[in-house]
VMD Tcl script that draws the C-alpha trace (Angstrom):
set ca {
  {-34.45 -60.62 15.39}
  {-34.14 -60.51 19.18}
  {-33.25 -56.81 19.08}
  {-36.28 -56.00 16.93}
  {-38.54 -57.94 19.29}
  {-37.24 -56.00 22.28}
  {-37.71 -52.71 20.44}
  {-41.27 -53.51 19.49}
  {-42.05 -54.63 23.02}
  {-40.87 -51.27 24.34}
  {-42.93 -49.45 21.72}
  {-46.02 -51.43 22.68}
  {-45.47 -50.54 26.31}
  {-45.09 -46.90 25.37}
  {-48.36 -46.65 23.50}
  {-50.69 -49.31 24.91}
  {-50.25 -49.79 28.62}
  {-52.28 -52.59 30.11}
  {-55.06 -51.43 32.40}
  {-53.32 -52.62 35.52}
  {-49.95 -51.09 34.65}
  {-50.12 -48.28 37.17}
  {-51.82 -50.14 39.99}
  {-48.84 -51.97 41.44}
  {-48.40 -51.24 45.15}
  {-51.83 -49.62 45.42}
  {-53.72 -52.76 46.50}
  {-54.07 -51.44 50.05}
  {-55.93 -48.30 49.06}
  {-57.71 -49.23 45.85}
  {-59.60 -52.16 44.47}
  {-57.32 -54.22 42.26}
  {-58.71 -53.94 38.71}
  {-57.31 -57.38 37.86}
  {-59.90 -58.91 40.18}
  {-62.73 -56.65 39.03}
  {-64.89 -57.20 35.95}
  {-64.38 -53.54 35.02}
  {-61.66 -51.05 35.85}
  {-63.02 -47.77 37.21}
  {-61.53 -44.28 37.09}
  {-61.19 -44.42 40.85}
  {-58.84 -47.40 40.51}
  {-56.54 -45.71 38.04}
  {-56.18 -42.07 39.07}
  {-53.99 -42.23 42.20}
  {-51.46 -44.73 40.79}
  {-51.12 -42.83 37.51}
  {-50.60 -39.48 39.24}
  {-48.10 -40.94 41.69}
  {-46.05 -42.61 38.99}
  {-45.87 -39.53 36.76}
  {-44.78 -37.31 39.64}
  {-42.14 -39.89 40.56}
  {-40.82 -40.00 36.99}
  {-40.67 -36.21 36.90}
  {-38.80 -35.97 40.19}
  {-36.27 -38.52 38.99}
  {-35.45 -36.58 35.84}
  {-35.62 -33.23 37.54}
  {-32.80 -34.46 39.76}
  {-30.90 -36.09 36.91}
  {-31.46 -33.72 33.97}
  {-32.97 -30.38 34.97}
  {-30.77 -29.77 37.99}
  {-27.63 -30.53 35.97}
  {-28.54 -28.47 32.90}
  {-29.82 -25.54 34.95}
  {-26.80 -25.34 37.28}
  {-28.53 -26.46 40.43}
  {-26.15 -29.38 40.95}
  {-22.92 -30.65 39.40}
  {-22.46 -34.41 39.14}
  {-18.72 -34.06 38.84}
  {-16.56 -35.93 36.34}
  {-14.88 -35.72 32.97}
  {-16.27 -38.85 31.32}
  {-18.88 -39.15 28.61}
  {-22.49 -38.26 29.36}
  {-21.97 -35.63 32.04}
  {-25.15 -33.65 31.68}
  {-23.85 -30.59 33.50}
  {-21.34 -30.28 30.65}
  {-24.24 -30.31 28.11}
  {-23.21 -33.80 27.03}
  {-26.33 -35.98 26.85}
  {-26.21 -39.63 25.80}
  {-28.82 -40.63 23.24}
  {-30.34 -43.27 25.53}
  {-31.21 -40.52 28.04}
  {-34.33 -39.93 25.96}
  {-35.92 -43.31 26.58}
  {-37.01 -43.08 30.23}
  {-39.41 -40.18 30.03}
  {-40.74 -41.05 26.57}
  {-41.63 -44.60 27.58}
  {-43.05 -43.80 30.99}
  {-45.03 -40.70 30.05}
  {-46.75 -42.55 27.21}
  {-47.37 -45.51 29.49}
  {-49.33 -43.36 31.94}
  {-51.08 -41.39 29.20}
  {-52.84 -44.62 28.26}
  {-54.11 -44.84 31.83}
  {-55.41 -41.27 31.81}
  {-57.14 -41.93 28.48}
  {-58.76 -44.99 30.07}
  {-59.93 -42.83 32.97}
  {-61.57 -40.46 30.49}
  {-63.19 -43.20 28.42}
  {-64.45 -45.20 31.40}
  {-65.73 -42.03 33.08}
  {-67.56 -41.13 29.88}
  {-69.34 -44.50 29.97}
  {-70.22 -43.97 33.65}
  {-71.27 -40.33 33.15}
  {-68.62 -39.13 35.61}
  {-67.74 -35.65 34.38}
  {-65.46 -35.07 37.35}
  {-63.05 -37.82 36.35}
  {-63.31 -36.82 32.69}
  {-62.24 -33.28 33.55}
  {-59.34 -34.41 35.71}
  {-58.21 -36.84 32.98}
  {-58.19 -34.09 30.36}
  {-56.08 -31.84 32.58}
  {-53.61 -34.66 33.14}
  {-53.42 -35.50 29.45}
  {-52.74 -31.85 28.60}
  {-50.08 -31.73 31.31}
  {-48.22 -34.88 30.20}
  {-48.53 -34.28 26.46}
  {-47.14 -30.77 27.03}
  {-44.15 -32.30 28.81}
  {-43.58 -34.65 25.90}
  {-43.79 -32.07 23.15}
  {-41.74 -29.50 25.09}
  {-39.04 -32.13 25.61}
  {-38.91 -33.69 22.15}
  {-40.77 -31.37 19.78}
  {-42.99 -33.10 17.23}
  {-44.37 -36.29 18.79}
  {-47.01 -38.98 18.25}
  {-50.20 -37.34 19.49}
  {-53.39 -37.91 17.50}
  {-52.55 -41.62 17.04}
  {-50.35 -42.04 20.10}
  {-52.63 -44.20 22.24}
  {-54.08 -46.52 19.60}
  {-51.85 -49.53 20.16}
  {-54.12 -51.63 22.34}
  {-57.49 -50.87 20.78}
  {-56.58 -50.31 17.14}
  {-53.33 -52.27 16.85}
  {-51.54 -49.14 15.65}
  {-47.93 -49.32 16.81}
  {-46.58 -46.91 14.19}
  {-48.31 -43.62 15.04}
  {-47.72 -40.50 13.00}
  {-45.81 -37.61 14.56}
  {-47.93 -34.48 14.93}
  {-46.39 -31.05 14.56}
  {-45.97 -29.13 17.79}
  {-47.86 -26.17 16.35}
  {-50.84 -28.50 15.85}
  {-50.54 -30.14 19.26}
  {-50.74 -26.95 21.30}
  {-54.22 -25.88 20.10}
  {-55.45 -29.38 20.94}
  {-54.00 -29.07 24.45}
  {-55.87 -25.78 24.81}
  {-59.06 -27.54 23.70}
  {-58.55 -30.24 26.35}
  {-58.21 -27.59 29.04}
  {-61.29 -25.74 27.78}
  {-63.26 -28.98 27.97}
  {-61.94 -29.72 31.45}
  {-62.97 -26.27 32.68}
  {-66.54 -26.85 31.48}
  {-66.72 -30.40 32.82}
  {-65.52 -29.41 36.27}
  {-67.69 -26.28 36.32}
  {-70.79 -28.47 36.16}
  {-69.58 -31.45 38.20}
  {-70.49 -32.11 41.80}
  {-67.66 -31.36 44.22}
  {-68.34 -34.67 45.96}
  {-68.23 -36.73 42.79}
  {-64.57 -37.72 43.00}
  {-63.17 -39.90 45.74}
  {-60.69 -38.23 48.07}
  {-58.94 -41.59 48.36}
  {-58.35 -41.70 44.61}
  {-56.86 -38.19 44.48}
  {-53.48 -37.68 46.21}
  {-53.13 -34.15 44.83}
  {-56.33 -32.34 45.86}
  {-58.19 -34.94 47.92}
  {-61.19 -34.86 45.60}
  {-61.60 -31.05 45.59}
  {-62.85 -30.32 42.07}
  {-62.64 -26.56 42.48}
  {-58.89 -26.90 43.02}
  {-58.58 -29.20 40.02}
  {-60.38 -26.62 37.92}
  {-58.11 -23.85 39.19}
  {-55.06 -25.98 38.44}
  {-56.31 -26.71 34.92}
  {-56.77 -23.02 34.14}
  {-53.41 -22.14 35.70}
  {-51.81 -24.83 33.53}
  {-53.63 -23.23 30.60}
  {-51.80 -19.97 31.39}
  {-48.45 -21.79 31.60}
  {-48.92 -23.27 28.15}
  {-50.41 -20.13 26.61}
  {-47.41 -18.11 27.78}
  {-44.99 -20.71 26.43}
  {-46.18 -20.11 22.87}
  {-47.39 -16.51 23.18}
  {-44.62 -15.20 20.95}
  {-45.86 -17.46 18.13}
  {-48.43 -15.03 16.79}
  {-50.18 -17.62 14.62}
  {-51.83 -19.10 17.73}
  {-52.71 -15.72 19.29}
  {-52.36 -17.32 22.70}
  {-51.70 -13.95 24.35}
  {-55.43 -13.34 23.91}
  {-56.09 -16.51 25.93}
  {-54.08 -15.04 28.79}
  {-56.05 -11.79 28.61}
  {-59.34 -13.68 28.51}
  {-58.59 -15.84 31.55}
  {-57.13 -13.10 33.73}
  {-58.89 -9.87 32.71}
  {-62.00 -10.57 30.65}
  {-63.54 -13.75 32.10}
  {-61.94 -14.46 35.48}
  {-65.11 -15.99 36.95}
  {-65.39 -18.39 34.01}
  {-61.73 -19.39 34.34}
  {-60.87 -19.51 38.06}
  {-57.15 -19.87 38.76}
  {-55.06 -20.61 41.85}
  {-55.64 -18.15 44.69}
  {-52.88 -19.03 47.15}
  {-50.38 -21.73 48.13}
  {-53.18 -24.03 49.27}
  {-54.32 -24.29 45.65}
  {-50.90 -25.47 44.45}
  {-50.87 -28.78 42.60}
  {-48.47 -30.81 44.73}
  {-48.52 -34.52 45.44}
  {-47.31 -34.25 49.02}
  {-45.44 -37.37 50.06}
  {-46.78 -38.53 53.41}
  {-44.08 -41.13 54.07}
  {-46.76 -43.81 54.29}
  {-47.05 -46.35 51.46}
  {-47.85 -45.84 48.68}
  {-47.08 -42.13 49.07}
  {-43.38 -42.42 49.82}
  {-41.01 -40.08 48.01}
  {-39.00 -41.97 45.36}
  {-35.86 -40.45 46.86}
  {-36.60 -41.87 50.32}
  {-35.24 -45.26 49.29}
  {-32.01 -43.89 47.84}
  {-28.73 -44.54 49.55}
  {-27.38 -41.36 51.16}
  {-24.22 -41.67 49.10}
  {-26.19 -41.54 45.85}
  {-28.19 -38.53 47.00}
  {-25.02 -36.71 48.09}
  {-23.11 -37.52 44.92}
  {-23.77 -34.22 43.11}
  {-22.29 -31.02 44.47}
  {-24.33 -27.84 44.63}
  {-23.63 -25.32 41.89}
  {-22.20 -21.91 42.71}
  {-24.88 -20.24 40.55}
  {-27.66 -21.81 42.60}
  {-25.97 -21.21 45.98}
  {-24.60 -17.73 45.36}
  {-27.84 -16.22 44.11}
  {-29.64 -17.45 47.22}
  {-26.84 -16.33 49.53}
  {-26.56 -12.88 47.93}
  {-30.26 -12.33 48.63}
  {-30.12 -13.77 52.17}
  {-32.78 -16.18 50.97}
  {-33.90 -18.52 53.78}
  {-34.52 -21.38 51.36}
  {-30.76 -21.92 51.18}
  {-30.72 -23.79 54.49}
  {-33.62 -25.98 53.35}
  {-31.99 -26.98 50.09}
  {-28.25 -27.26 50.78}
  {-25.86 -28.40 53.47}
  {-23.41 -26.07 55.16}
  {-19.69 -26.77 55.48}
  {-18.13 -25.25 58.58}
  {-21.16 -22.99 58.87}
  {-20.91 -21.71 55.33}
  {-22.66 -22.47 52.04}
  {-20.59 -22.75 48.90}
  {-21.04 -24.24 45.46}
  {-18.76 -25.19 42.61}
  {-18.91 -23.74 39.10}
  {-20.85 -25.78 36.59}
  {-18.70 -26.22 33.51}
  {-15.45 -26.07 35.46}
  {-12.39 -26.89 33.27}
  {-11.99 -30.52 32.33}
  {-9.45 -32.21 34.54}
  {-9.53 -29.49 37.18}
  {-12.14 -30.57 39.73}
  {-12.79 -27.90 42.36}
  {-13.11 -28.54 46.08}
  {-16.67 -29.51 46.91}
  {-18.61 -27.48 49.43}
  {-22.37 -27.78 49.87}
  {-24.37 -30.84 48.87}
  {-28.14 -31.30 48.48}
  {-29.77 -31.34 51.90}
  {-30.54 -34.97 52.84}
  {-33.86 -33.88 54.38}
  {-35.09 -33.40 50.81}
  {-35.05 -37.17 50.30}
  {-38.38 -37.36 52.11}
  {-39.57 -33.79 51.51}
  {-43.32 -33.67 50.69}
  {-42.99 -30.52 48.57}
  {-40.75 -32.15 45.95}
  {-43.89 -33.71 44.46}
  {-44.61 -30.37 42.80}
  {-46.68 -30.29 39.61}
  {-47.46 -26.56 39.50}
  {-47.45 -24.13 42.37}
  {-49.08 -20.78 43.03}
  {-45.73 -18.96 42.93}
  {-45.15 -20.10 39.33}
  {-48.57 -18.75 38.39}
  {-47.72 -15.35 39.88}
  {-44.52 -15.15 37.87}
  {-46.46 -16.10 34.73}
  {-48.82 -13.20 35.43}
  {-45.91 -10.86 36.14}
  {-44.37 -11.58 32.74}
  {-47.74 -11.25 31.03}
  {-48.25 -7.88 32.71}
  {-44.80 -6.69 31.59}
  {-45.67 -7.63 28.03}
  {-49.03 -5.88 28.12}
  {-51.31 -8.92 28.04}
  {-52.66 -8.58 31.58}
  {-53.94 -5.41 33.30}
  {-55.74 -6.70 36.41}
  {-52.68 -5.91 38.55}
  {-49.31 -4.25 37.88}
  {-46.39 -6.58 37.16}
  {-44.78 -5.60 40.48}
  {-47.76 -6.92 42.45}
  {-47.58 -10.31 40.76}
  {-43.78 -10.40 41.06}
  {-43.78 -9.71 44.79}
  {-46.69 -12.10 45.37}
  {-44.69 -14.79 43.58}
  {-41.65 -14.22 45.79}
  {-43.76 -14.33 48.94}
  {-45.57 -17.50 47.87}
  {-42.36 -19.25 46.84}
  {-40.69 -18.63 50.20}
  {-43.68 -19.17 52.48}
  {-44.59 -22.40 50.71}
  {-41.49 -23.85 52.38}
  {-42.69 -22.79 55.82}
  {-40.35 -19.80 55.90}
  {-40.82 -16.06 56.31}
  {-39.82 -13.42 53.79}
  {-36.86 -11.65 55.41}
  {-37.47 -8.14 56.68}
  {-33.95 -7.36 57.93}
  {-32.75 -6.69 55.37}
  {-36.06 -6.18 53.57}
  {-35.99 -8.92 50.91}
  {-38.26 -7.04 48.49}
  {-36.17 -3.88 48.58}
  {-32.62 -5.17 48.36}
  {-30.70 -4.19 45.26}
  {-30.96 -7.64 43.66}
  {-34.69 -8.02 44.21}
  {-36.36 -4.60 44.21}
  {-38.70 -3.91 41.31}
  {-37.93 -0.87 39.17}
  {-40.77 0.13 36.90}
  {-38.30 2.09 34.77}
  {-36.16 -0.97 34.02}
  {-35.98 -2.35 30.51}
  {-38.14 -5.35 29.65}
  {-35.00 -7.50 29.57}
  {-34.06 -6.46 33.14}
  {-37.59 -7.11 34.37}
  {-37.57 -10.54 32.75}
  {-34.28 -11.38 34.45}
  {-35.67 -10.40 37.85}
  {-38.85 -12.39 37.29}
  {-37.05 -15.46 35.99}
  {-34.33 -15.73 38.62}
  {-37.16 -15.92 41.15}
  {-39.18 -18.25 38.95}
  {-36.12 -20.48 38.65}
  {-36.24 -21.10 42.39}
  {-40.03 -21.44 42.45}
  {-39.67 -24.22 39.84}
  {-37.21 -26.19 41.98}
  {-37.91 -29.88 41.34}
  {-40.80 -29.14 38.98}
  {-40.07 -31.73 36.25}
  {-38.19 -30.01 33.37}
  {-39.92 -26.64 33.63}
  {-36.94 -24.40 34.40}
  {-35.11 -25.89 31.40}
  {-38.16 -25.23 29.21}
  {-38.34 -21.66 30.47}
  {-34.64 -21.05 29.87}
  {-34.99 -22.35 26.32}
  {-37.97 -20.04 25.80}
  {-36.55 -16.88 27.34}
  {-32.79 -17.15 27.89}
  {-33.42 -16.28 31.56}
  {-31.98 -16.44 34.10}
  {-28.56 -15.82 32.62}
  {-26.40 -18.86 33.30}
  {-22.60 -18.55 33.20}
  {-21.03 -20.58 30.40}
  {-17.51 -21.82 31.09}
  {-14.72 -23.63 29.29}
  {-15.85 -27.01 30.61}
  {-19.26 -26.76 28.97}
  {-19.26 -28.90 25.83}
  {-21.61 -28.68 22.84}
  {-19.91 -25.35 21.98}
  {-21.37 -23.95 25.16}
  {-24.92 -24.29 23.81}
  {-27.74 -25.32 26.10}
  {-29.40 -28.46 24.67}
  {-32.64 -27.47 22.99}
  {-34.46 -30.79 23.20}
  {-33.89 -34.48 23.82}
  {-33.47 -36.78 20.85}
  {-36.09 -39.42 20.10}
  {-35.45 -42.88 21.55}
  {-33.24 -44.85 19.17}
  {-35.68 -47.73 18.86}
  {-38.33 -45.39 17.47}
  {-36.19 -44.81 14.38}
  {-36.35 -48.51 13.57}
  {-39.78 -49.59 14.80}
  {-41.61 -46.54 13.41}
  {-39.16 -45.72 10.66}
  {-41.32 -43.94 8.09}
  {-43.06 -41.65 10.56}
  {-39.78 -41.00 12.35}
  {-38.13 -39.97 9.08}
  {-41.02 -37.68 8.24}
  {-40.72 -36.04 11.65}
  {-36.99 -35.48 11.26}
  {-37.48 -34.07 7.77}
  {-40.08 -31.67 9.13}
  {-38.44 -30.64 12.40}
  {-34.73 -31.02 11.70}
  {-31.90 -33.39 12.68}
  {-32.65 -35.69 15.59}
  {-30.16 -34.23 18.05}
  {-30.11 -31.94 21.06}
  {-29.37 -28.81 19.03}
  {-32.50 -28.76 16.88}
  {-35.05 -26.15 17.85}
  {-38.59 -27.23 18.61}
  {-41.28 -25.09 17.00}
  {-41.84 -22.65 19.87}
  {-38.09 -21.96 20.12}
  {-37.84 -20.80 16.54}
  {-38.00 -17.07 15.78}
}
mol new
graphics top color blue
foreach p $ca { graphics top sphere $p radius 0.5 }
foreach p [lrange $ca 0 end-1] q [lrange $ca 1 end] { graphics top cylinder $p $q radius 0.2 }
display resetview
C-alpha cells in the first residue's frame, strides 16, 4: 500500500504540478504567486526556464557526456553509463521533472490566453514543443494529448501517443508561436521574467523557427511527414515569414550570471565530484588533432599536455587518467545552452547536402557553423595552421555524402557540448560522428537507443503502459523509437 501511494504521488507530480512548483528561490525577482489572487505568466516563466535548463545540464553531464565519449566516469560496477549499462531508475529524473515544468508552461499559455498576452502564449508554445520533443526523443511514445490533465481533469492515467503523431503536433505549436510572436508587441514581455532573451520577442521567434528546423531535420527521413518540405519552406521559400537565428547573439542560452537565482547548478558542486570523470580520448584527441582552441576551455592539462582515456576500456584494466573537465566550467555561463546558432548552421549544412536547401552551398553553412561554435566561446578560429583548410576539416565538394556527414557531425558534436541530450539524439539518428567501440562497452557494443519508462508508470498507468509497449516494442534501451526505424 505504501509503495503504491508513493508511486501515485510521483505520477501526480509528473502530470499536475502545483502553480507554485517552479517559483522557489525566485521571491526576490518575481511576485510570489502564493500571495497573489492569480498567478501571471510573468511569475512562472523565469523559474520554469531556469529549472528545465538546470535539469538538462545535470543529465548532459551524467548521461550524454558518458554515452557520447566526452567523459569516462571510471569503474567496473553496475550502472556505468560509459559502458552502455544504464540502470532502469535512470529514467525517472528527466521524466518527472520535464512533465512537472510542462504543467507550468501550459499554465503560462492558458493564463496568457485569458489576459490576451500573445507574447507569453507564443513563448509558452515554443517551450512546450522544446520539452515535449526532449521527452519523445528520449523515451519514444509518451503521454502527450492527455499528459497535463491531472490537476484540472483528475486524469492520472494518460494515454501514450505515438511519436509519429506527436511530431506533427509539435510542428503545429511552432507554427502557432511564429504567428503569435509575429503580431505581438516587442515590449509586451517583461525582461525580468525572461532570462534567455531579456524580453526580445524577435529572438524568441527566431529561436522557435530554428527549433522547428531541428525537429524537421530529425524526422526528415520519415517520408510520411514530408518534413523536408518544411525545411525548404523556412529557408528558401518563405524566409521572411520564418525568421531564424542570424548570429551568436540570437542563440538561446540561459547565461548564468552567478547572482541568485541565476547560479549554475554546477557552481555548488564539490570540486571532487566535478573532477570525478576523466576526459575521453575521443573528445580530447579530435580537438587536439585540429589544434582547436576550445580544448583549453574544456579540459585540464597535465604537465602541459592534454590526454584522455578510452571510453570502453577493458574491464579491470583502468588506464592512467590524464585530463579532467576544466573546473572553470562549474560556473560557465554558456553551459546553459538550449540551442545555439552554430547548431543551426550545421542543420542547414546537412539539409544542403541532402538537397533540401539551396539558399547557400553546404560548405558556407558548414564553415559558418565552425566559426560560430568557436567564437561563441570568446576564441578565434586558428589561422596558423588555417583551421578551415587542414586535412581533418577542409570541405571537399567531391566527397561522398557519408564523408560530408561525418565532417558536419564531428563539428556539430562539439557545438552541442552540454546541450541536454542532443548529441546522443543526433548519433542515434545518423550514426555520426563515428565513435570507437571497445571490449569494455557492454550491451553488445550497441549504443542505447532510448531510456526505459520509469518503473512506477508500469504499475500506476498499467493499461496504457502495456499498450505503449505493445505498439513500440519492449521497454528497454535497445528498442528503436519511431524516427530511428528504417
